[in-house]
C-alpha positions in Angstrom: -74.1 32.6 4.4 -72.2 30.6 7.1 -74.0 28.0 6.2 -73.4 28.0 2.6 -69.8 28.3 3.2 -69.8 25.1 5.5 -71.8 23.1 2.8 -69.3 24.2 0.3 -66.2 23.1 2.5 -68.2 19.7 3.0 -68.9 19.3 -0.7 -65.1 20.2 -1.2 -64.0 17.8 1.5 -66.0 14.9 0.1 -64.9 15.4 -3.4 -61.4 15.1 -2.4 -62.2 11.9 -0.7 -63.8 10.5 -3.5 -60.7 11.3 -5.7 -58.4 9.5 -3.1 -60.7 6.8 -3.0 -60.7 6.4 -6.7 -57.1 6.1 -6.7 -56.9 3.6 -4.1 -59.3 1.6 -6.1 -57.2 2.2 -9.5 -54.0 1.1 -7.7 -55.7 -2.0 -6.2 -57.3 -3.3 -9.6 -53.6 -3.0 -11.0 -52.2 -4.8 -8.3 -55.0 -7.6 -8.4 -54.4 -8.1 -12.3 -50.6 -8.6 -11.5 -51.5 -11.2 -8.9 -53.9 -12.8 -11.2 -51.5 -13.1 -14.0 -48.6 -14.4 -11.6 -51.1 -17.0 -10.2 -51.8 -17.9 -13.5 -48.4 -18.7 -14.3 -47.5 -20.5 -11.5 -50.7 -22.9 -12.0 -49.2 -23.5 -15.5 -45.6 -24.1 -14.2 -47.0 -26.7 -11.7 -49.2 -28.4 -14.2 -46.0 -28.7 -16.6 -43.8 -29.8 -13.5 -46.5 -32.3 -12.6 -46.7 -33.8 -16.3 -43.3 -34.0 -16.5 -42.9 -35.8 -13.3 -45.2 -38.5 -14.7 -47.8 -38.6 -12.0 -51.1 -40.0 -12.9 -53.5 -37.8 -11.2 -52.3 -34.2 -10.5 -51.5 -33.3 -6.7 -54.3 -30.4 -6.8 -56.9 -33.0 -7.8 -55.9 -35.9 -5.4 -58.0 -36.7 -2.4 -56.1 -36.0 0.9 -54.9 -39.0 2.6 -57.2 -38.8 5.4 -60.3 -39.3 3.0 
């Protein structure tokens, strides 16, 4: 009987850990989506800024000076 109770306690503990980890993953997914949106906006803004500056090749596509 004691063995069954320990197994039930272990299962309950593992179920709680799985739920907690699921919540963490869901929060990270939402955070990653926000970061990706912000990065996209920054890339667009920088491309517009470079286009307005009249540069021929965008800075991101230029070779570094040591090449």
